[in-house]
C-alpha positions as CSV (number, residue, x, y, z in Angstrom):
1,M,230.6,66.8,127.4
2,D,234.1,68.1,126.8
3,Q,235.3,70.5,124.1
4,Y,236.4,67.6,121.8
5,D,232.9,65.9,122.0
6,K,231.2,69.2,121.3
7,L,233.5,69.8,118.3
8,K,232.9,66.3,117.1
9,T,229.1,66.6,117.4
10,E,229.0,70.0,115.6
11,L,231.2,68.6,112.8
12,M,229.0,65.6,112.4
13,K,226.0,67.8,112.0
14,K,227.8,69.8,109.3
15,E,228.8,66.5,107.6
16,W,225.1,65.5,107.5
17,E,224.1,68.9,106.1
18,W,226.9,68.5,103.5
19,E,225.6,65.1,102.5
20,D,222.1,66.6,102.1
21,I,223.5,69.3,99.9
22,E,225.3,66.7,97.8
23,N,222.2,64.6,97.5
24,Q,220.1,67.6,96.4
25,Q,222.8,68.5,93.8
26,R,222.9,64.9,92.4
27,K,219.1,64.9,92.2
28,A,219.0,68.3,90.4
29,Q,221.7,67.2,88.1
30,K,219.9,63.9,87.3
31,E,216.7,65.8,86.5
32,L,218.5,68.2,84.3
33,Q,220.2,65.4,82.4
34,E,216.8,63.8,81.9
35,H,215.6,67.1,80.4
36,Y,218.6,67.1,78.0
37,E,217.8,63.5,77.0
38,N,214.1,64.4,76.4
39,V,215.1,67.2,74.1
40,E,217.3,64.9,72.1
41,E,214.7,62.2,72.0
42,T,212.0,64.6,70.9
43,T,214.2,65.9,68.2
44,R,214.9,62.4,66.9
45,I,211.2,61.5,66.9
46,L,210.2,64.7,65.1
47,T,212.9,64.3,62.5
48,R,212.0,60.7,61.9
49,M,208.3,61.5,61.6
50,L,209.1,64.3,59.2
51,E,211.3,62.1,57.0
52,E,208.6,59.4,56.9
53,K,206.0,61.9,55.8
54,Y,208.4,63.3,53.2
55,Q,208.9,59.8,51.7
56,E,205.1,59.3,51.7
57,V,204.4,62.6,49.9
58,L,207.4,62.0,47.5
59,L,205.9,58.6,46.6
60,E,202.5,60.3,45.9
61,L,204.1,62.9,43.8
62,R,205.8,60.3,41.7
63,Q,202.5,58.5,41.2
64,V,200.7,61.7,40.2
65,G,203.6,62.5,37.8
66,D,204.4,66.1,38.7
67,E,205.7,67.2,35.3
68,T,207.0,70.6,36.3
69,G,208.6,69.7,39.5
70,D,206.8,72.6,41.3
71,L,205.3,70.4,43.9
72,H,208.5,68.6,44.5
73,H,210.2,72.0,44.9
74,L,207.5,73.1,47.4
75,L,207.9,69.8,49.3
76,N,211.7,70.3,49.6
77,N,211.3,73.9,50.7
78,G,208.7,72.8,53.3
79,M,211.0,70.1,54.6
80,S,213.8,72.6,54.9
81,E,211.6,74.9,56.9
82,W,210.5,72.2,59.2
83,H,214.1,71.0,59.8
84,T,215.1,74.6,60.5
85,A,212.2,74.9,63.0
86,I,213.1,71.7,64.7
87,D,216.7,72.7,65.0
88,Q,215.9,76.1,66.3
89,E,213.7,74.7,69.0
90,R,216.3,72.1,70.0
91,Y,219.0,74.8,70.2
92,S,216.7,77.0,72.2
93,S,215.8,74.2,74.6
94,I,219.4,73.3,75.1
95,H,220.3,76.9,75.7
96,R,217.7,77.1,78.4
97,L,219.0,73.9,80.0
98,D,222.6,75.2,79.8
99,Q,221.5,78.3,81.7
100,K,219.8,76.1,84.3
101,Q,223.0,74.1,84.6
102,E,225.1,77.3,85.1
103,D,222.5,78.5,87.7
104,L,222.7,75.1,89.5
105,D,226.5,75.2,89.5
106,T,226.6,78.7,90.9
107,Y,224.0,77.8,93.6
108,Y,225.8,74.7,94.8
109,K,229.2,76.4,94.7
110,N,227.8,79.0,97.0
111,Q,226.2,76.3,99.2
112,Y,229.6,74.5,99.5
113,R,231.4,77.8,100.2
114,K,228.9,78.7,103.0
115,M,229.2,75.2,104.5
116,Q,233.0,75.4,104.4
117,D,232.8,78.8,106.1
118,Q,230.6,77.4,108.8
119,I,233.0,74.5,109.4
120,D,235.9,77.0,109.6
121,E,233.9,78.9,112.2
122,I,233.4,75.8,114.3
123,Y,237.1,75.1,114.3
124,T,237.9,78.7,115.1
125,K,235.4,78.6,118.0
126,Y,237.0,75.6,119.5
127,R,240.6,76.7,119.0
128,E,240.0,79.7,121.3
């Protein structure tokens, strides 16, 4: 096997490794995107359930005839607290996912940089 064939073989191996890294990155990115979508879907479901319960309780209050409005006021305060809790959990989850995204980006940038360095070494080795 001459130098050209050796170079070609080594470069093909690196190309396969590169493709593996790209596939891993796509898979990790897809999983992360699914987590983002799950957070949004969970938020929508919780908000919808909360609004449905609010309407049910509001209807009951109207039937009972809350003269002072105290129960209505308590209901609104409770709803506000629940919405705040849901929003805080959503933002917290998104922040964690954003951090994972940054970590993934850094990891794969380093992987690509290492791979490029290895390819450069192969070219250097065969130039000599």
